[in-house]
N, C-alpha and C positions, 0 to 999 in steps of 0.2 A: 629745515635750515634755520640758523640763528639770524638775528637782524644784521650782525656784522657780515655774515656770509652773503646775505642778500645785497647788502651795500656794495660788497666787492664785485658781485656779478653786474650790478647796475652801473658801477663805475667803469667797467670794462666795455660797456656797449658803445658803439660808434654813434648811435642815435641820441639826440637830446632827451633826457629823462628827468622829471622833477616830481616832487611830492608836496602836497599842501595839507595844512590843518583846516579844521572847520571854520576858522576865522580868516581863511584865504591866504594866510601867511605861508611862505615857502619854508619847509622843514628839511628839504633835501633837493639837490640838483647835481647831476654829474658834470664832468668837465665840458662835455659837448654842449650841455645846456648853458653853462656859464659863458662859453664862447659865443653862443647864439645871441644871448641878451646883452653881452658886453659888460657883465658885472661879475666880480668874484665874491663880494660880501653880501649876497642876497638873502642868506638864511635869516629868518625872523622878519624880513620885509614882506610887502605884498605888491600886487600889480600897480598900485597907485604910485609907486616909486618911479616907474618907467613909463607907464601908459597914461593917456588922457582919460578923463572921466567917462566919456562915451564908450571907449573901448573897454574900460574896466567893467562897466555895467554888463557888456556882452559876455566878458570872461566869467563874471561871477554868477550870471544866470545859468550858464553851462555848469559851473562848479556846483551850484546848489542842487541841480538835478542829480549830479554824481554823488554828492553827500547824502542824497536821499536814496541811494542804492542803484541808480541806473548807470549804464555805460554810455559814453558820449563819443561821437566822431564828428568833428567840425573843422571848417576852414577859418582860421583866426588871423587877423592882421596884427602882427607883432612888431611892426615898425613901418617907417615910411616906405610904401611900395613893396613891403615884404609880408608874405602870407605863409601860414603853417598849417599843414594837415595834422591835426592833433587827435589822439585817442586817449580818453580818460577812463580810469577804472576805479570803483569805490573800494576802499580798504578800511579796516578797523585798526586804530592806533593802539599803542601799548597801554594808554590810559583808558581805553574802551570807547573813546570818542571816534566819530567818523572822520575819514580823510580820503585823499585820492592820490593816485599816481597818474601822471601824464606822460605820454610817449609821443614825441613829435616825429611823425613818420617822414615828412618831407617839408622843406621850406623853399619858397620860390620868391624871386625878386621882381617880377613884372606881371602885369595883368595877363599877358599872353601865356606866360609860364603857369599862372594860376589856372587859366582856362584849360590849358593842356593837362595840368595835374588833375583838375576836377574831371575832365573828360576821361583821362586814363583811369582815374579812381572809379568813376561810374562804370566804365567798360569792364574793368577788373571785377567790380562788384556784380555787374550783370553776368559776367562769365562765371563768377563764383556761384551766384544764385542758380544759374542754369546747371552747373555741375552738381550742386547740392540737390537740385530738383531731380536730375537724372539718377544720382546716387540713391536718393530717397525712394524714387520709383522702383529702381532695381532692388533696393533693400526690402521694399514692401512686397515685391514679387517673390523674392526669396523667402520672406517671412511667411507669405501665404502658402508657398510650396512646403516649407518646413512644418507649418501648422497642419496642412493636409497629410503630410507624411506621419506626423505625430498621431493624428486622428486615426489614420489607417493602421499604424503600429499598435495603437491602443485597442482598436477593434480586433486586430489579429491576436493580441495578447489575451483579450477577454474571450475570444473564440477558443484559443488554445487552452486557456485555463478551464473553460467550460467543458471542453472535450476531455481534459485530463481528470476532471471531477465527475464525469458522467459515465454510467454503465452503458456500453454500446448496444446491448440487447434490449434492456427494459426502459432506457432513457431516464431512469432516476439516478440519484447520486451513487457513485461507487465508494469504495472504502476510503479513498483519499478525500472525496467530497464529504463523506460522513465525518471524518476527523475534523475537517475545516468547520463544518456546521456545528459540531459538538463544542468546539472551542469558542466559536462566535456566540452561541446561545448561552453558554456558561458565563461569558463576560457580560452579556446583556442582563442576565438574571442577577449577577453580583451587583451590577450598577443600580438595578431597579428593585433589589431585594425580592426577586421573583423566584420561581421554581419551575422545574420541568421533569418529565418522565422519560427515561431511556428504555425502549422496548426492543428486545431481540426476538426475532421470529424465525422458526425453522419449519418448513413444510413437512407434513407427515407422509411417509411412504413415497417420497418423490422418485426414488430409484425404481419403484414398481411402475410408476407412470411412464418413465423413460423406457423401461424394459418391455412393457406391455403395449404401449401406444406409439413408441418411437420418440426420438429426441425433438422432432418438430413439434409434437404435441406438448412435450415437456417445456419447450421454450414458450409456447403459447400460454401455458399455465403461469409461468414466471411473469410474463408480460401482463397478463390479466390481473394477477395479484398486485403487482407494482402499480398498475393503473388505478385499481380500486382503492388502494391505500392513498394514492395521490389525490383522488377525488374527494376524500374525506377532509373535513375542516373542523376546527383550525389545527393543522399539523405543520410543524416548523419544517421538517424535511423527511423524505423517505429515501433509504439507501439500500442497494443490494451489495452485500459484503462479499458475495461469492457463492457459487453453487446455488443452493436453495435457501440461503440465509439472508434475512433482511433486518434492517434496523429502522426504527421510527423514533423521531424526537418530537415529543408532545408537550406543548406548553399547557400547564394546568393550573396556574395561579395558586390560589389557596385551597384548592379542592382537597377534601380529606381522602385518605387512601381508599376507602370503600367506594367512593364515587369514581375515583380513577379506575378502579378495577371494573366497575359497571360500564364505564365508558369504553374500556378496552374490550369488554365482552360484546358490546354493541358493535364496535368496529369489526371485530372478528366475525360476527354473524353476517355483516354486510360484505366482507372481503372473501370469506371462505364459503363461496357458493359454487355450484358446478360450473365448469368451463366447457363450452361447446365449441366444436370444430366441425362444420358441416353437419353430418348426421351423428357424430360421436359426442358423448358427454362424459366428462371426467370429474369425479368428486375431488374437491380440493379442501384440505384442512391443514391447520398449522398449530404448533405449540408456541406459547408466548412466555417469556421471562422478562420481568421489568424491575427497575429500581428508580428511586427518586432523588433528585438533586435539589437542594443540598442536604436533605434530611438523612440520607443513608451515608453519603460522603461527598466532599467537595473535590476529592482527588479524581481526575477524569480516568486515569488508568484503573483505579479501584472501581469506579462506577461501571466501566465496561466489564470488568471481571465479575462484579456482583450480578449484572444483568445476565451474563453468560452462565453463572452458577445457577441463577433462578431458572433459566431455560433448561439446563441439564436436569434439574429437579422436576420441572414440568413434564419433560419428555419421559422421565421414569414413571410418572403417574399414568400416562396414557395419552392418546391422541386428543388434540384440541384443548389441552389443559392450559390454564393461565395461572402463573405463580409469581408472587412478588418476593424479592430478596428479603429475608428475615435476619434479625440479629443473630439468631441461633445458627445461621448458615456460616457464621464466621469460623466455627470450629472445622466445618467441612472444607472451607476455603483454605484454612491453614494446613489441613492435611493434604489437600491437593497441591499446595505450594511445596510442601515437604517432599511429596512424591515426585513432582516435576524436577525439583533441584536434585533429589537423590537419584532419579533415573538418568539425568544428564551425567552425573558423576559416575554412575555405574557403567554407562556406555563408554565414557572416557577411559575407565579402568578395565574395560572388557569383563565386567563383573556380572554378566548375565549367564546363568547356568542352563543346562539342558537336562531333560528327562526323556525317557524312551518308552513308548507304548508298543508292545508287540502286535503284529498283525499275523493271524494264523491262516494257513492254507487249509481249506475244508477237505480237499481230496487226500492230502498227505497227513494232515493233523499235526503239523509242526510249525514253528515260527518261520514265516516266510520273509518278513521284513519288519522294520520298526519305524514308527512315526516320531520325529524329533519335535519336542515341545519346549518352548522357552519358559524359564522360571526365574523369579527375582525375589531376593530377600532384602528388605530395607534394613539398614543397621539399627534404626530406632523403632520402626513400626512393624518389623518382623516380616513374615511371608506375605507377599502381596498377590492377590488372585490374578491369574493370567488375564482375565477379562478386564480388570481394572488397569493394570499397567500397560497392556497392549492398547487399550483405548487412549490412555494418556500419551503413549508414544506416537500414536496416529495423529493426535491433536497437535503435538509438538513437531511433527514432521521427522520423527526419529525412528520410525518403524523399519526403514531400510537398514539403519545401523544395527538395530536389534537382530534382524534376520541375518545380517552378515556375520555377527558375532556367533550366533547359534549355528550357522552353517560351518564356520571354521571349527567350532568345538566338536560338532558331529563328525567332521572329516578326521580330526585327531583321534577321537575316542572310538569311532566305529570302523575306521580304516582297517584295523587288524581283523575284525569279524568278517568284513567284506572279502579281504584277501585270503582268509582261511576257508571261505565258503560257508561259514556258520550261518550267515544270513544272505539273502539274495540282493537286498537293496535297503536303503533307508529313504524316507520321504521327509521333505521339509515344506513348510507353508510359505507361500509368497503372497504378500498383501497386494491389494489393487495398486497401491502407490509404487510397490516394487515393480510389478509387471509393466506398469505404464511409464516407468522412468527410462530415459535414454541411457544406454550402456549397461542395462541390467544383465542381459544375457552374456555380454562380453566379460563383465566382472565376475559373474557366477562361474563361468567356464574357467576363468583364470584361477579362481580359488581351488577348483577341483584339480587343475594341473599342479598347483603349488603343493597339494597334499597327495598327489599321485592317485587320485580316485577316478576309476573308470566311469565316464558319464552314463554308461548303460546300467550302472548299479544305483542310480539316483532317480528319485521320483519327486516332482514338484507338484504340490497341491495348490490349486487356485479356486477361487469362488467365481461365479459367473460375472459379477459386477467388475471383476478385474479386466475383462475384455469388452465390457459395455462402455466404459469411460476411456477416452483417448485410445480407441480400439486399434488405430493404425499402428501406434508404437507398441501396444501390448501384443498384437498379433505378430508383429515383426520379431519381438523378443522370443515369443513362444516358438515360432517357426525356426529361429536360429538355434534354440535349445534342443528342439526335437531333431533337427538335422544333425546335431552333435551326438545323438543317442539317448538323451535324457527323456524319460517318459513323463507325460503330463496327466495329472488326475484332476477331475472336476469334483470338488469337495461339496458336501452338504446338498447333494443333488436331491431335489424333491422338497426341500424346505420351503422355498419361496415360489418364484414364478419362473420355472426353468424354461429357457428358450431353446427348443430342440434344434433350431438352426445352428446354435453354437456347436453342437456335436458334429455337424456336417462341415462347418467352416474351419474348425480348429483341429490341431493334431492331438485329440484326446485319446489316451490309452487306457485310462481307468475311470470308472464311475464309482464314487463313494456315496452310497445312498444314506440319506439322513436318518438318524434314529427315530424321528417323529413318525416315520411311515411304519416301522416294525413295532414300535411300542404301543400304537393305538389300534393295532389290527384286530384286537378282540372286540372293540367297540365298533369298528368299521371293517367288517369282513370283506367288503368289495375291494379293499386295498390289496388283497392277495392277487387278484387279477392284474391290478396296476403294477405290482412288484414283478410279476411274471413277465409283463410286457416290457418293463425296463430291462430285465435280464436278457430277454430275446433281442431287444433293440441293441443292447451293448454288444452282444455276440455278433449281430449283423454288421456292426461297425468295427469289429475286431478289437473291442475293448473288454477288459475284465471288470468284475464287480466286487466291491467290498461293502459289507453291511456294517455300518458304524453303530456304536452305542449298545452293544449286546450286554444286558445286565441280568437276564434271568435264563434259566435252563430252557424254558419254553421258547423264548426268543431265539436261542441258539439252535434248537432243533428245527424250528420253523425256517430259519435262514438257510440252514444246510439242506432242508427238504426242498426249498424253492430253487436252489441251485446257485447260490452265491459262491463266488470263487474264493473269497477270504472273509474273515470275521475280525472285528475289533471291538473291544468294550471292556468294562470293569469286570464282568464275569470271567473273561479270559485272562486279563491282566490289566491292572492299573498302570499308569505311567510310573516308571521306576528309574532309579539312578543307575549308574554304570555298573556298580558291583552286583546289584540284584539282577540286572540284565544279563551279566556274564553267567551268573548261577542258573538263570532260566534257560539260557542257550545251552549250557552244559547238560542240564537235566533233559532238555529237549533232545539233545543228541543221544543220551543214554536210552531214552524212551524209543527213539527211532531204531537204535541198534537192537533193542529187545524185540520190537515189532518185526524187524527184518529177520531175526533169528527164528522167531515163531513161524514166520511165513515159510522159511526154508525147511524147517523140520516138520512142518506140516499140518 
């Protein structure tokens, strides 16, 4: 408000109001004040104009306190037998000097009135003080309650945040906690010109531990590895990123790279020791890939990618290997990025092709069925090996989409052969992520209905780990598919650590025996008895057998002699496109007609 607006407000008040300068002269008074003192021309004058010297001394002592910044409440005699209850407030005048405003709350004209006014004032003041005390006490109580609530909420927030950042199994940080630690450590190193090492760890043969010793033992191994890493110092944080993957953030100051690697080797030796559970002992080992901040990069996304790439390279070398990201890995990283981007585009455009490898019936000598295999050609990098792009699709979570595209292509291209009876069935591969995903069986059967393919002419090939992980969902999908008439094949049987209980618990119709058993039989003749036992076991379970990977005439003769129901491999036929498959089927039909004619004539 302006000074004029303030003056208008004061003028309108019914109570006497006045203002003084530092020399005690009046510089303002409203009409009520003028009426009270009986003067209209008081501006510029002071108390000596009206009051005696003794009274003036009392007024001015109070005024000086107010000019000094205090607020004053006093009873002042303003005339013969007249007293005023006056409240004075310090102000700063426009020239910057001190001044005051006085408000005469009440004026009385007799000692009795004065005593009453004083009593009323003291009573009101006491009442006010009591009310203020009560309000203060209540406010303090509410404040304490709010402070306690805030402390409780803060503890709850910290607990929730801790749970959100902690892996429930191993009690180390989870992926979210790892990301928070990574950002925190990078900021600290930037501020202090420090450095750190990001290490990605993958346990070796962890699926074998789960399959052989059970998931309870697998969990114990994960917890032991996490606990051992956590006990090593100084480590900034240990995180479990999922499955059997861990990350370690290691502060390493100005240590040269070779010392960092030696330090990691010492850590790995301490962590990857046998894990015992009662009387059982399981060997634990892991591969490590690492990169250094800020020497390799200051971009945290790139830093994680570099550590991941180093880990991939380490795993390719063998178990227990430790590898640092190198500048030369950039070209591999760029290729990987190209493949990832290209594969996403290819899936969006349904640009995944299929080839078909015939499966021959040993008793009839003709093409019984075909296995459908995915193929992909990158527009710039050319033909990509199935192992490479299937691996990338799995890492990106796109394998379900790849398999769906291949299934639809097979239904379109092989439907006529199925309907004409040229082949009995076609088989498609289902990845563990496929089989363990909700709705897989429903979607698979819907695709067959869309292309009017009889489920009895379709075979799904799975590997054993497809039912070892998330087994409830996987088993439910397989049972639903089997009930619809689809046959289930257990692929690569004998390659790893086959769990024979799987054959009893699941609706397995076909055993596809891995090539490694037939190809090494010359060096390990005892495998003949093993293969015979597999064939007998399959027959006992009502399942047929396919020998995969036949590449030599000797292997073919041996597989036929042992009693395999069907053969598959490069010797018989490589995977071929649709045109060559059609030719092979037509030739197969002509050969069968010739054999039938020779049989009839005798």
